PQR file with spaces between the fields and no chain letter, atoms N, CA, C, O and H, PARSE charges and radii, in Angstrom:
ATOM       1  N    MET     1    -241.723 -135.221  -99.556 -0.4000 1.5000
ATOM       2  CA   MET     1    -240.479 -134.478  -99.669 -0.0000 2.0000
ATOM       3  C    MET     1    -240.787 -132.981  -99.574  0.5500 1.7000
ATOM       4  O    MET     1    -241.605 -132.463 -100.335 -0.5500 1.4000
ATOM       5  N    ALA     2    -240.137 -132.300  -98.651 -0.4000 1.5000
ATOM       6  CA   ALA     2    -240.376 -130.867  -98.459 -0.0000 2.0000
ATOM       7  C    ALA     2    -239.746 -130.065  -99.597  0.5500 1.7000
ATOM       8  O    ALA     2    -238.632 -130.345 -100.039 -0.5500 1.4000
ATOM       9  H    ALA     2    -239.473 -132.721  -98.033  0.4000 1.0000
ATOM      10  N    GLN     3    -240.476 -129.083 -100.045 -0.4000 1.5000
ATOM      11  CA   GLN     3    -239.994 -128.220 -101.120 -0.0000 2.0000
ATOM      12  C    GLN     3    -239.643 -126.864 -100.528  0.5500 1.7000
ATOM      13  O    GLN     3    -240.351 -126.357  -99.658 -0.5500 1.4000
ATOM      14  H    GLN     3    -241.381 -128.856  -99.686  0.4000 1.0000
ATOM      15  N    GLY     4    -238.544 -126.276 -101.005 -0.4000 1.5000
ATOM      16  CA   GLY     4    -238.135 -124.963 -100.532 -0.0000 2.0000
ATOM      17  C    GLY     4    -239.022 -123.870 -101.099  0.5500 1.7000
ATOM      18  O    GLY     4    -239.949 -124.148 -101.859 -0.5500 1.4000
ATOM      19  H    GLY     4    -237.969 -126.687 -101.712  0.4000 1.0000
ATOM      20  N    PRO     5    -238.740 -122.635 -100.734 -0.5600 1.5000
ATOM      21  CA   PRO     5    -239.533 -121.514 -101.235  0.2800 2.0000
ATOM      22  C    PRO     5    -239.358 -121.339 -102.743  0.5500 1.7000
ATOM      23  O    PRO     5    -238.328 -121.705 -103.309 -0.5500 1.4000
ATOM      24  N    ASN     6    -240.378 -120.776 -103.376 -0.4000 1.5000
ATOM      25  CA   ASN     6    -240.304 -120.515 -104.818 -0.0000 2.0000
ATOM      26  C    ASN     6    -239.367 -119.361 -105.140  0.5500 1.7000
ATOM      27  O    ASN     6    -238.755 -119.330 -106.207 -0.5500 1.4000
ATOM      28  H    ASN     6    -241.215 -120.479 -102.916  0.4000 1.0000
ATOM      29  N    TYR     7    -239.254 -118.414 -104.217 -0.4000 1.5000
ATOM      30  CA   TYR     7    -238.381 -117.251 -104.416 -0.0000 2.0000
ATOM      31  C    TYR     7    -237.545 -117.009 -103.163  0.5500 1.7000
ATOM      32  O    TYR     7    -237.999 -117.231 -102.040 -0.5500 1.4000
ATOM      33  H    TYR     7    -239.752 -118.439 -103.350  0.4000 1.0000
ATOM      34  N    VAL     8    -236.324 -116.555 -103.377 -0.4000 1.5000
ATOM      35  CA   VAL     8    -235.431 -116.174 -102.289 -0.0000 2.0000
ATOM      36  C    VAL     8    -234.913 -114.775 -102.611  0.5500 1.7000
ATOM      37  O    VAL     8    -234.484 -114.508 -103.734 -0.5500 1.4000
ATOM      38  H    VAL     8    -235.955 -116.375 -104.288  0.4000 1.0000
ATOM      39  N    VAL     9    -234.955 -113.884 -101.621 -0.4000 1.5000
ATOM      40  CA   VAL     9    -234.462 -112.514 -101.806 -0.0000 2.0000
ATOM      41  C    VAL     9    -233.223 -112.329 -100.938  0.5500 1.7000
ATOM      42  O    VAL     9    -233.261 -112.568  -99.731 -0.5500 1.4000
ATOM      43  H    VAL     9    -235.304 -114.100 -100.710  0.4000 1.0000
ATOM      44  N    LEU    10    -232.132 -111.905 -101.556 -0.4000 1.5000
ATOM      45  CA   LEU    10    -230.882 -111.673 -100.840 -0.0000 2.0000
ATOM      46  C    LEU    10    -230.386 -110.266 -101.141  0.5500 1.7000
ATOM      47  O    LEU    10    -230.623 -109.720 -102.219 -0.5500 1.4000
ATOM      48  H    LEU    10    -232.102 -111.711 -102.536  0.4000 1.0000
ATOM      49  N    GLN    11    -229.704 -109.701 -100.179 -0.4000 1.5000
ATOM      50  CA   GLN    11    -229.149 -108.358 -100.337 -0.0000 2.0000
ATOM      51  C    GLN    11    -227.679 -108.405  -99.938  0.5500 1.7000
ATOM      52  O    GLN    11    -227.314 -109.038  -98.948 -0.5500 1.4000
ATOM      53  H    GLN    11    -229.511 -110.144  -99.303  0.4000 1.0000
ATOM      54  N    ILE    12    -226.843 -107.729 -100.717 -0.4000 1.5000
ATOM      55  CA   ILE    12    -225.415 -107.694 -100.450 -0.0000 2.0000
ATOM      56  C    ILE    12    -224.932 -106.266 -100.672  0.5500 1.7000
ATOM      57  O    ILE    12    -225.430 -105.570 -101.556 -0.5500 1.4000
ATOM      58  H    ILE    12    -227.140 -107.214 -101.521  0.4000 1.0000
ATOM      59  N    VAL    13    -223.967 -105.832  -99.874 -0.4000 1.5000
ATOM      60  CA   VAL    13    -223.396 -104.494 -100.018 -0.0000 2.0000
ATOM      61  C    VAL    13    -222.028 -104.626 -100.653  0.5500 1.7000
ATOM      62  O    VAL    13    -221.156 -105.332 -100.146 -0.5500 1.4000
ATOM      63  H    VAL    13    -223.563 -106.398  -99.155  0.4000 1.0000
ATOM      64  N    LEU    14    -221.849 -103.937 -101.770 -0.4000 1.5000
ATOM      65  CA   LEU    14    -220.580 -103.949 -102.497 -0.0000 2.0000
ATOM      66  C    LEU    14    -219.818 -102.677 -102.196  0.5500 1.7000
ATOM      67  O    LEU    14    -220.395 -101.590 -102.197 -0.5500 1.4000
ATOM      68  H    LEU    14    -222.557 -103.363 -102.182  0.4000 1.0000
ATOM      69  N    LYS    15    -218.541 -102.800 -101.940 -0.4000 1.5000
ATOM      70  CA   LYS    15    -217.701 -101.638 -101.665 -0.0000 2.0000
ATOM      71  C    LYS    15    -216.894 -101.315 -102.915  0.5500 1.7000
ATOM      72  O    LYS    15    -216.243 -102.187 -103.490 -0.5500 1.4000
ATOM      73  H    LYS    15    -218.072 -103.683 -101.939  0.4000 1.0000
ATOM      74  N    GLU    16    -216.944 -100.056 -103.325 -0.4000 1.5000
ATOM      75  CA   GLU    16    -216.155  -99.617 -104.472 -0.0000 2.0000
ATOM      76  C    GLU    16    -214.678  -99.585 -104.109  0.5500 1.7000
ATOM      77  O    GLU    16    -214.320  -99.297 -102.967 -0.5500 1.4000
ATOM      78  H    GLU    16    -217.473  -99.348 -102.858  0.4000 1.0000
ATOM      79  N    LYS    17    -213.831  -99.878 -105.071 -0.4000 1.5000
ATOM      80  CA   LYS    17    -212.390  -99.807 -104.855 -0.0000 2.0000
ATOM      81  C    LYS    17    -211.982  -98.373 -104.554  0.5500 1.7000
ATOM      82  O    LYS    17    -212.620  -97.424 -105.009 -0.5500 1.4000
ATOM      83  H    LYS    17    -214.122 -100.112 -105.999  0.4000 1.0000
ATOM      84  N    LEU    18    -210.922  -98.229 -103.793 -0.4000 1.5000
ATOM      85  CA   LEU    18    -210.405  -96.909 -103.479 -0.0000 2.0000
ATOM      86  C    LEU    18    -209.878  -96.236 -104.743  0.5500 1.7000
ATOM      87  O    LEU    18    -210.153  -95.061 -104.985 -0.5500 1.4000
ATOM      88  H    LEU    18    -210.403  -99.000 -103.424  0.4000 1.0000
ATOM      89  N    LEU    19    -209.128  -96.974 -105.539 -0.4000 1.5000
ATOM      90  CA   LEU    19    -208.582  -96.435 -106.776 -0.0000 2.0000
ATOM      91  C    LEU    19    -209.139  -97.222 -107.947  0.5500 1.7000
ATOM      92  O    LEU    19    -209.338  -98.433 -107.850 -0.5500 1.4000
ATOM      93  H    LEU    19    -208.904  -97.928 -105.342  0.4000 1.0000
ATOM      94  N    GLY    20    -209.387  -96.540 -109.048 -0.4000 1.5000
ATOM      95  CA   GLY    20    -209.907  -97.219 -110.226 -0.0000 2.0000
ATOM      96  C    GLY    20    -211.415  -97.339 -110.169  0.5500 1.7000
ATOM      97  O    GLY    20    -212.081  -96.669 -109.380 -0.5500 1.4000
ATOM      98  H    GLY    20    -209.225  -95.556 -109.126  0.4000 1.0000
ATOM      99  N    THR    21    -211.941  -98.203 -111.017 -0.4000 1.5000
ATOM     100  CA   THR    21    -213.389  -98.384 -111.081 -0.0000 2.0000
ATOM     101  C    THR    21    -213.731  -99.836 -110.797  0.5500 1.7000
ATOM     102  O    THR    21    -212.862 -100.708 -110.816 -0.5500 1.4000
ATOM     103  H    THR    21    -211.400  -98.747 -111.658  0.4000 1.0000
ATOM     104  N    GLY    22    -214.978 -100.079 -110.540 -0.4000 1.5000
ATOM     105  CA   GLY    22    -215.456 -101.425 -110.283 -0.0000 2.0000
ATOM     106  C    GLY    22    -215.506 -101.726 -108.803  0.5500 1.7000
ATOM     107  O    GLY    22    -214.984 -100.975 -107.978 -0.5500 1.4000
ATOM     108  H    GLY    22    -215.684  -99.371 -110.524  0.4000 1.0000
ATOM     109  N    SER    23    -216.132 -102.817 -108.487 -0.4000 1.5000
ATOM     110  CA   SER    23    -216.305 -103.197 -107.091 -0.0000 2.0000
ATOM     111  C    SER    23    -215.114 -103.994 -106.598  0.5500 1.7000
ATOM     112  O    SER    23    -214.516 -104.767 -107.346 -0.5500 1.4000
ATOM     113  H    SER    23    -216.556 -103.427 -109.157  0.4000 1.0000
ATOM     114  N    GLY    24    -214.779 -103.800 -105.346 -0.4000 1.5000
ATOM     115  CA   GLY    24    -213.688 -104.538 -104.753 -0.0000 2.0000
ATOM     116  C    GLY    24    -214.083 -105.929 -104.304  0.5500 1.7000
ATOM     117  O    GLY    24    -213.213 -106.723 -103.946 -0.5500 1.4000
ATOM     118  H    GLY    24    -215.265 -103.172 -104.738  0.4000 1.0000
ATOM     119  N    ASN    25    -215.378 -106.252 -104.310 -0.4000 1.5000
ATOM     120  CA   ASN    25    -215.784 -107.578 -103.846 -0.0000 2.0000
ATOM     121  C    ASN    25    -216.765 -108.275 -104.787  0.5500 1.7000
ATOM     122  O    ASN    25    -217.708 -108.922 -104.333 -0.5500 1.4000
ATOM     123  H    ASN    25    -216.084 -105.606 -104.601  0.4000 1.0000
ATOM     124  N    LEU    26    -216.548 -108.145 -106.089 -0.4000 1.5000
ATOM     125  CA   LEU    26    -217.390 -108.868 -107.046 -0.0000 2.0000
ATOM     126  C    LEU    26    -217.295 -110.377 -106.878  0.5500 1.7000
ATOM     127  O    LEU    26    -218.286 -111.067 -107.118 -0.5500 1.4000
ATOM     128  H    LEU    26    -215.781 -107.618 -106.459  0.4000 1.0000
ATOM     129  N    PRO    27    -216.135 -110.929 -106.472 -0.5600 1.5000
ATOM     130  CA   PRO    27    -216.109 -112.375 -106.228  0.2800 2.0000
ATOM     131  C    PRO    27    -217.119 -112.802 -105.157  0.5500 1.7000
ATOM     132  O    PRO    27    -217.664 -113.903 -105.230 -0.5500 1.4000
ATOM     133  N    GLU    28    -217.370 -111.950 -104.175 -0.4000 1.5000
ATOM     134  CA   GLU    28    -218.374 -112.264 -103.144 -0.0000 2.0000
ATOM     135  C    GLU    28    -219.769 -112.335 -103.765  0.5500 1.7000
ATOM     136  O    GLU    28    -220.550 -113.231 -103.444 -0.5500 1.4000
ATOM     137  H    GLU    28    -216.927 -111.055 -104.116  0.4000 1.0000
ATOM     138  N    LEU    29    -220.077 -111.397 -104.645 -0.4000 1.5000
ATOM     139  CA   LEU    29    -221.369 -111.396 -105.338 -0.0000 2.0000
ATOM     140  C    LEU    29    -221.507 -112.659 -106.182  0.5500 1.7000
ATOM     141  O    LEU    29    -222.551 -113.310 -106.175 -0.5500 1.4000
ATOM     142  H    LEU    29    -219.443 -110.669 -104.906  0.4000 1.0000
ATOM     143  N    GLU    30    -220.455 -112.993 -106.898 -0.4000 1.5000
ATOM     144  CA   GLU    30    -220.452 -114.201 -107.723 -0.0000 2.0000
ATOM     145  C    GLU    30    -220.670 -115.451 -106.869  0.5500 1.7000
ATOM     146  O    GLU    30    -221.392 -116.365 -107.270 -0.5500 1.4000
ATOM     147  H    GLU    30    -219.607 -112.464 -106.903  0.4000 1.0000
ATOM     148  N    LYS    31    -220.048 -115.486 -105.702 -0.4000 1.5000
ATOM     149  CA   LYS    31    -220.182 -116.623 -104.788 -0.0000 2.0000
ATOM     150  C    LYS    31    -221.642 -116.802 -104.354  0.5500 1.7000
ATOM     151  O    LYS    31    -222.158 -117.920 -104.342 -0.5500 1.4000
ATOM     152  H    LYS    31    -219.462 -114.744 -105.377  0.4000 1.0000
ATOM     153  N    VAL    32    -222.302 -115.695 -104.000 -0.4000 1.5000
ATOM     154  CA   VAL    32    -223.706 -115.749 -103.580 -0.0000 2.0000
ATOM     155  C    VAL    32    -224.587 -116.280 -104.708  0.5500 1.7000
ATOM     156  O    VAL    32    -225.454 -117.121 -104.475 -0.5500 1.4000
ATOM     157  H    VAL    32    -221.883 -114.787 -104.010  0.4000 1.0000
ATOM     158  N    ILE    33    -224.370 -115.797 -105.918 -0.4000 1.5000
ATOM     159  CA   ILE    33    -225.164 -116.243 -107.067 -0.0000 2.0000
ATOM     160  C    ILE    33    -224.937 -117.728 -107.323  0.5500 1.7000
ATOM     161  O    ILE    33    -225.892 -118.468 -107.557 -0.5500 1.4000
ATOM     162  H    ILE    33    -223.665 -115.113 -106.108  0.4000 1.0000
ATOM     163  N    ASN    34    -223.686 -118.168 -107.280 -0.4000 1.5000
ATOM     164  CA   ASN    34    -223.390 -119.582 -107.519 -0.0000 2.0000
ATOM     165  C    ASN    34    -223.929 -120.490 -106.414  0.5500 1.7000
ATOM     166  O    ASN    34    -224.333 -121.620 -106.689 -0.5500 1.4000
ATOM     167  H    ASN    34    -222.910 -117.567 -107.089  0.4000 1.0000
ATOM     168  N    GLN    35    -223.940 -120.014 -105.174 -0.4000 1.5000
ATOM     169  CA   GLN    35    -224.511 -120.801 -104.083 -0.0000 2.0000
ATOM     170  C    GLN    35    -225.996 -121.038 -104.302  0.5500 1.7000
ATOM     171  O    GLN    35    -226.499 -122.138 -104.075 -0.5500 1.4000
ATOM     172  H    GLN    35    -223.612 -119.096 -104.950  0.4000 1.0000
ATOM     173  N    GLN    36    -226.690 -120.006 -104.743 -0.4000 1.5000
ATOM     174  CA   GLN    36    -228.125 -120.155 -104.989 -0.0000 2.0000
ATOM     175  C    GLN    36    -228.376 -121.044 -106.204  0.5500 1.7000
ATOM     176  O    GLN    36    -229.331 -121.820 -106.212 -0.5500 1.4000
ATOM     177  H    GLN    36    -226.281 -119.112 -104.928  0.4000 1.0000
ATOM     178  N    ALA    37    -227.539 -120.942 -107.219 -0.4000 1.5000
ATOM     179  CA   ALA    37    -227.681 -121.804 -108.399 -0.0000 2.0000
ATOM     180  C    ALA    37    -227.502 -123.276 -108.011  0.5500 1.7000
ATOM     181  O    ALA    37    -228.208 -124.147 -108.518 -0.5500 1.4000
ATOM     182  H    ALA    37    -226.763 -120.312 -107.213  0.4000 1.0000
ATOM     183  N    ALA    38    -226.560 -123.541 -107.116 -0.4000 1.5000
ATOM     184  CA   ALA    38    -226.333 -124.916 -106.656 -0.0000 2.0000
ATOM     185  C    ALA    38    -227.531 -125.459 -105.880  0.5500 1.7000
ATOM     186  O    ALA    38    -227.721 -126.673 -105.808 -0.5500 1.4000
ATOM     187  H    ALA    38    -225.986 -122.833 -106.704  0.4000 1.0000
ATOM     188  N    LYS    39    -228.336 -124.575 -105.302 -0.4000 1.5000
ATOM     189  CA   LYS    39    -229.530 -124.979 -104.560 -0.0000 2.0000
ATOM     190  C    LYS    39    -230.759 -125.114 -105.468  0.5500 1.7000
ATOM     191  O    LYS    39    -231.848 -125.439 -104.996 -0.5500 1.4000
ATOM     192  H    LYS    39    -228.182 -123.589 -105.361  0.4000 1.0000
ATOM     193  N    GLY    40    -230.580 -124.862 -106.776 -0.4000 1.5000
ATOM     194  CA   GLY    40    -231.690 -125.002 -107.709 -0.0000 2.0000
ATOM     195  C    GLY    40    -232.439 -123.717 -108.000  0.5500 1.7000
ATOM     196  O    GLY    40    -233.600 -123.756 -108.409 -0.5500 1.4000
ATOM     197  H    GLY    40    -229.695 -124.597 -107.159  0.4000 1.0000
ATOM     198  N    TYR    41    -231.795 -122.579 -107.797 -0.4000 1.5000
ATOM     199  CA   TYR    41    -232.413 -121.282 -108.080 -0.0000 2.0000
ATOM     200  C    TYR    41    -231.674 -120.590 -109.220  0.5500 1.7000
ATOM     201  O    TYR    41    -230.475 -120.782 -109.421 -0.5500 1.4000
ATOM     202  H    TYR    41    -230.852 -122.546 -107.466  0.4000 1.0000
ATOM     203  N    ARG    42    -232.425 -119.783 -109.955 -0.4000 1.5000
ATOM     204  CA   ARG    42    -231.790 -118.942 -110.977 -0.0000 2.0000
ATOM     205  C    ARG    42    -232.044 -117.484 -110.617  0.5500 1.7000
ATOM     206  O    ARG    42    -233.043 -117.149 -109.982 -0.5500 1.4000
ATOM     207  H    ARG    42    -233.399 -119.626 -109.792  0.4000 1.0000
ATOM     208  N    LEU    43    -231.128 -116.635 -111.033 -0.4000 1.5000
ATOM     209  CA   LEU    43    -231.276 -115.205 -110.758 -0.0000 2.0000
ATOM     210  C    LEU    43    -232.417 -114.670 -111.606  0.5500 1.7000
ATOM     211  O    LEU    43    -232.368 -114.728 -112.834 -0.5500 1.4000
ATOM     212  H    LEU    43    -230.316 -116.908 -111.550  0.4000 1.0000
ATOM     213  N    HIS    44    -233.429 -114.156 -110.954 -0.4000 1.5000
ATOM     214  CA   HIS    44    -234.615 -113.628 -111.636 -0.0000 2.0000
ATOM     215  C    HIS    44    -234.464 -112.130 -111.862  0.5500 1.7000
ATOM     216  O    HIS    44    -234.698 -111.640 -112.967 -0.5500 1.4000
ATOM     217  H    HIS    44    -233.468 -114.109 -109.956  0.4000 1.0000
ATOM     218  N    THR    45    -234.072 -111.399 -110.816 -0.4000 1.5000
ATOM     219  CA   THR    45    -233.977 -109.946 -110.883 -0.0000 2.0000
ATOM     220  C    THR    45    -232.830 -109.478 -109.998  0.5500 1.7000
ATOM     221  O    THR    45    -232.576 -110.050 -108.938 -0.5500 1.4000
ATOM     222  H    THR    45    -233.882 -111.797 -109.918  0.4000 1.0000
ATOM     223  N    ILE    46    -232.143 -108.432 -110.444 -0.4000 1.5000
ATOM     224  CA   ILE    46    -231.145 -107.786 -109.604 -0.0000 2.0000
ATOM     225  C    ILE    46    -231.312 -106.287 -109.750  0.5500 1.7000
ATOM     226  O    ILE    46    -231.502 -105.785 -110.858 -0.5500 1.4000
ATOM     227  H    ILE    46    -232.350 -107.968 -111.305  0.4000 1.0000
ATOM     228  N    SER    47    -231.243 -105.573 -108.647 -0.4000 1.5000
ATOM     229  CA   SER    47    -231.293 -104.112 -108.700 -0.0000 2.0000
ATOM     230  C    SER    47    -230.220 -103.578 -107.767  0.5500 1.7000
ATOM     231  O    SER    47    -229.828 -104.240 -106.806 -0.5500 1.4000
ATOM     232  H    SER    47    -231.088 -105.980 -107.747  0.4000 1.0000
ATOM     233  N    THR    48    -229.758 -102.396 -108.056 -0.4000 1.5000
ATOM     234  CA   THR    48    -228.713 -101.782 -107.232 -0.0000 2.0000
ATOM     235  C    THR    48    -229.139 -100.382 -106.813  0.5500 1.7000
ATOM     236  O    THR    48    -229.927  -99.719 -107.488 -0.5500 1.4000
ATOM     237  H    THR    48    -230.076 -101.858 -108.836  0.4000 1.0000
ATOM     238  N    ALA    49    -228.597  -99.957 -105.685 -0.4000 1.5000
ATOM     239  CA   ALA    49    -228.856  -98.610 -105.187 -0.0000 2.0000
ATOM     240  C    ALA    49    -227.625  -98.141 -104.417  0.5500 1.7000
ATOM     241  O    ALA    49    -226.964  -98.932 -103.744 -0.5500 1.4000
ATOM     242  H    ALA    49    -227.957 -100.496 -105.137  0.4000 1.0000
ATOM     243  N    ALA    50    -227.327  -96.858 -104.522 -0.4000 1.5000
ATOM     244  CA   ALA    50    -226.238  -96.280 -103.743 -0.0000 2.0000
ATOM     245  C    ALA    50    -226.648  -96.289 -102.281  0.5500 1.7000
ATOM     246  O    ALA    50    -227.769  -95.918 -101.936 -0.5500 1.4000
ATOM     247  H    ALA    50    -227.864  -96.215 -105.069  0.4000 1.0000
ATOM     248  N    SER    51    -225.721  -96.721 -101.421 -0.4000 1.5000
ATOM     249  CA   SER    51    -226.060  -96.779  -99.995 -0.0000 2.0000
ATOM     250  C    SER    51    -225.066  -95.996  -99.144  0.5500 1.7000
ATOM     251  O    SER    51    -224.849  -96.318  -97.976 -0.5500 1.4000
ATOM     252  H    SER    51    -224.810  -97.023 -101.702  0.4000 1.0000
ATOM     253  N    GLY    52    -224.476  -94.988  -99.722 -0.4000 1.5000
ATOM     254  CA   GLY    52    -223.626  -94.104  -98.939 -0.0000 2.0000
ATOM     255  C    GLY    52    -222.145  -94.375  -99.076  0.5500 1.7000
ATOM     256  O    GLY    52    -221.715  -95.250  -99.828 -0.5500 1.4000
ATOM     257  H    GLY    52    -224.652  -94.726 -100.671  0.4000 1.0000
ATOM     258  N    SER    53    -221.386  -93.609  -98.339 -0.4000 1.5000
ATOM     259  CA   SER    53    -219.933  -93.663  -98.381 -0.0000 2.0000
ATOM     260  C    SER    53    -219.404  -93.695  -96.958  0.5500 1.7000
ATOM     261  O    SER    53    -220.049  -93.202  -96.033 -0.5500 1.4000
ATOM     262  H    SER    53    -221.736  -92.898  -97.728  0.4000 1.0000
ATOM     263  N    LYS    54    -218.258  -94.263  -96.797 -0.4000 1.5000
ATOM     264  CA   LYS    54    -217.592  -94.289  -95.501 -0.0000 2.0000
ATOM     265  C    LYS    54    -216.606  -93.127  -95.370  0.5500 1.7000
ATOM     266  O    LYS    54    -215.751  -93.136  -94.485 -0.5500 1.4000
ATOM     267  H    LYS    54    -217.734  -94.664  -97.549  0.4000 1.0000
ATOM     268  N    GLY    55    -216.722  -92.133  -96.244 -0.4000 1.5000
ATOM     269  CA   GLY    55    -215.828  -90.983  -96.155 -0.0000 2.0000
ATOM     270  C    GLY    55    -214.555  -91.183  -96.944  0.5500 1.7000
ATOM     271  O    GLY    55    -214.426  -92.148  -97.697 -0.5500 1.4000
ATOM     272  H    GLY    55    -217.416  -92.125  -96.963  0.4000 1.0000
ATOM     273  N    PHE    56    -213.632  -90.291  -96.776 -0.4000 1.5000
ATOM     274  CA   PHE    56    -212.388  -90.319  -97.535 -0.0000 2.0000
ATOM     275  C    PHE    56    -211.663  -91.648  -97.314  0.5500 1.7000
ATOM     276  O    PHE    56    -211.425  -92.066  -96.181 -0.5500 1.4000
ATOM     277  H    PHE    56    -213.736  -89.507  -96.164  0.4000 1.0000
ATOM     278  N    GLY    57    -211.326  -92.288  -98.410 -0.4000 1.5000
ATOM     279  CA   GLY    57    -210.589  -93.540  -98.333 -0.0000 2.0000
ATOM     280  C    GLY    57    -211.449  -94.757  -98.050  0.5500 1.7000
ATOM     281  O    GLY    57    -210.967  -95.888  -98.111 -0.5500 1.4000
ATOM     282  H    GLY    57    -211.520  -91.949  -99.330  0.4000 1.0000
ATOM     283  N    GLY    58    -212.715  -94.534  -97.741 -0.4000 1.5000
ATOM     284  CA   GLY    58    -213.578  -95.660  -97.401 -0.0000 2.0000
ATOM     285  C    GLY    58    -214.276  -96.285  -98.582  0.5500 1.7000
ATOM     286  O    GLY    58    -214.695  -97.440  -98.522 -0.5500 1.4000
ATOM     287  H    GLY    58    -213.106  -93.615  -97.691  0.4000 1.0000
ATOM     288  N    GLY    59    -214.404  -95.533  -99.655 -0.4000 1.5000
ATOM     289  CA   GLY    59    -215.091  -96.048 -100.833 -0.0000 2.0000
ATOM     290  C    GLY    59    -216.593  -95.971 -100.694  0.5500 1.7000
ATOM     291  O    GLY    59    -217.131  -96.020  -99.588 -0.5500 1.4000
ATOM     292  H    GLY    59    -214.063  -94.594  -99.704  0.4000 1.0000
ATOM     293  N    ASP    60    -217.261  -95.850 -101.811 -0.4000 1.5000
ATOM     294  CA   ASP    60    -218.722  -95.810 -101.827 -0.0000 2.0000
ATOM     295  C    ASP    60    -219.287  -97.217 -101.682  0.5500 1.7000
ATOM     296  O    ASP    60    -218.607  -98.206 -101.958 -0.5500 1.4000
ATOM     297  H    ASP    60    -216.825  -95.811 -102.710  0.4000 1.0000
ATOM     298  N    ARG    61    -220.520  -97.291 -101.252 -0.4000 1.5000
ATOM     299  CA   ARG    61    -221.214  -98.568 -101.088 -0.0000 2.0000
ATOM     300  C    ARG    61    -222.360  -98.641 -102.096  0.5500 1.7000
ATOM     301  O    ARG    61    -223.073  -97.665 -102.330 -0.5500 1.4000
ATOM     302  H    ARG    61    -221.072  -96.488 -101.027  0.4000 1.0000
ATOM     303  N    VAL    62    -222.515  -99.823 -102.682 -0.4000 1.5000
ATOM     304  CA   VAL    62    -223.630 -100.096 -103.577 -0.0000 2.0000
ATOM     305  C    VAL    62    -224.359 -101.312 -103.022  0.5500 1.7000
ATOM     306  O    VAL    62    -223.748 -102.349 -102.767 -0.5500 1.4000
ATOM     307  H    VAL    62    -221.937 -100.616 -102.492  0.4000 1.0000
ATOM     308  N    GLN    63    -225.644 -101.179 -102.841 -0.4000 1.5000
ATOM     309  CA   GLN    63    -226.462 -102.253 -102.292 -0.0000 2.0000
ATOM     310  C    GLN    63    -227.115 -102.994 -103.462  0.5500 1.7000
ATOM     311  O    GLN    63    -227.822 -102.384 -104.264 -0.5500 1.4000
ATOM     312  H    GLN    63    -226.140 -100.336 -103.048  0.4000 1.0000
ATOM     313  N    ALA    64    -226.883 -104.293 -103.560 -0.4000 1.5000
ATOM     314  CA   ALA    64    -227.485 -105.117 -104.625 -0.0000 2.0000
ATOM     315  C    ALA    64    -228.551 -106.004 -103.996  0.5500 1.7000
ATOM     316  O    ALA    64    -228.278 -106.737 -103.045 -0.5500 1.4000
ATOM     317  H    ALA    64    -226.309 -104.788 -102.908  0.4000 1.0000
ATOM     318  N    THR    65    -229.756 -105.935 -104.527 -0.4000 1.5000
ATOM     319  CA   THR    65    -230.857 -106.795 -104.089 -0.0000 2.0000
ATOM     320  C    THR    65    -231.148 -107.767 -105.211  0.5500 1.7000
ATOM     321  O    THR    65    -231.392 -107.367 -106.349 -0.5500 1.4000
ATOM     322  H    THR    65    -229.978 -105.340 -105.300  0.4000 1.0000
ATOM     323  N    MET    66    -231.119 -109.051 -104.882 -0.4000 1.5000
ATOM     324  CA   MET    66    -231.309 -110.093 -105.895 -0.0000 2.0000
ATOM     325  C    MET    66    -232.505 -110.962 -105.534  0.5500 1.7000
ATOM     326  O    MET    66    -232.694 -111.331 -104.375 -0.5500 1.4000
ATOM     327  H    MET    66    -230.920 -109.377 -103.958  0.4000 1.0000
ATOM     328  N    VAL    67    -233.300 -111.280 -106.530 -0.4000 1.5000
ATOM     329  CA   VAL    67    -234.419 -112.213 -106.358 -0.0000 2.0000
ATOM     330  C    VAL    67    -234.080 -113.457 -107.167  0.5500 1.7000
ATOM     331  O    VAL    67    -233.838 -113.394 -108.373 -0.5500 1.4000
ATOM     332  H    VAL    67    -233.147 -110.981 -107.472  0.4000 1.0000
ATOM     333  N    PHE    68    -234.071 -114.592 -106.470 -0.4000 1.5000
ATOM     334  CA   PHE    68    -233.807 -115.879 -107.107 -0.0000 2.0000
ATOM     335  C    PHE    68    -235.103 -116.667 -107.188  0.5500 1.7000
ATOM     336  O    PHE    68    -235.911 -116.652 -106.259 -0.5500 1.4000
ATOM     337  H    PHE    68    -234.268 -114.644 -105.491  0.4000 1.0000
ATOM     338  N    GLU    69    -235.295 -117.356 -108.306 -0.4000 1.5000
ATOM     339  CA   GLU    69    -236.499 -118.136 -108.548 -0.0000 2.0000
ATOM     340  C    GLU    69    -236.141 -119.628 -108.630  0.5500 1.7000
ATOM     341  O    GLU    69    -235.163 -120.006 -109.273 -0.5500 1.4000
ATOM     342  H    GLU    69    -234.639 -117.369 -109.061  0.4000 1.0000
ATOM     343  N    ALA    70    -236.939 -120.453 -107.977 -0.4000 1.5000
ATOM     344  CA   ALA    70    -236.718 -121.896 -108.045 -0.0000 2.0000
ATOM     345  C    ALA    70    -236.942 -122.390 -109.469  0.5500 1.7000
ATOM     346  O    ALA    70    -237.878 -121.963 -110.146 -0.5500 1.4000
ATOM     347  H    ALA    70    -237.734 -120.145 -107.454  0.4000 1.0000
ATOM     348  N    ILE    71    -236.067 -123.299 -109.917 -0.4000 1.5000
ATOM     349  CA   ILE    71    -236.236 -123.864 -111.277 -0.0000 2.0000
ATOM     350  C    ILE    71    -236.546 -125.336 -111.195  0.5500 1.7000
ATOM     351  O    ILE    71    -236.722 -125.988 -112.224 -0.5500 1.4000
ATOM     352  H    ILE    71    -235.307 -123.646 -109.367  0.4000 1.0000
């Protein structure tokens, strides 16, 4: 039986909401985490970094890098 990798690294870009605080696509982040959990991985590490802005009205971008570990 073939075994998958011990670690999986995924990166996602989150767009800040135009008004208010918080990310406009946290459900997308949650979906990615749950997909990996369903495959037998747990979130080991997550880090974020600012990745620029699309200008007025575009919202800032935050890049999230996640490392998942096989359980």
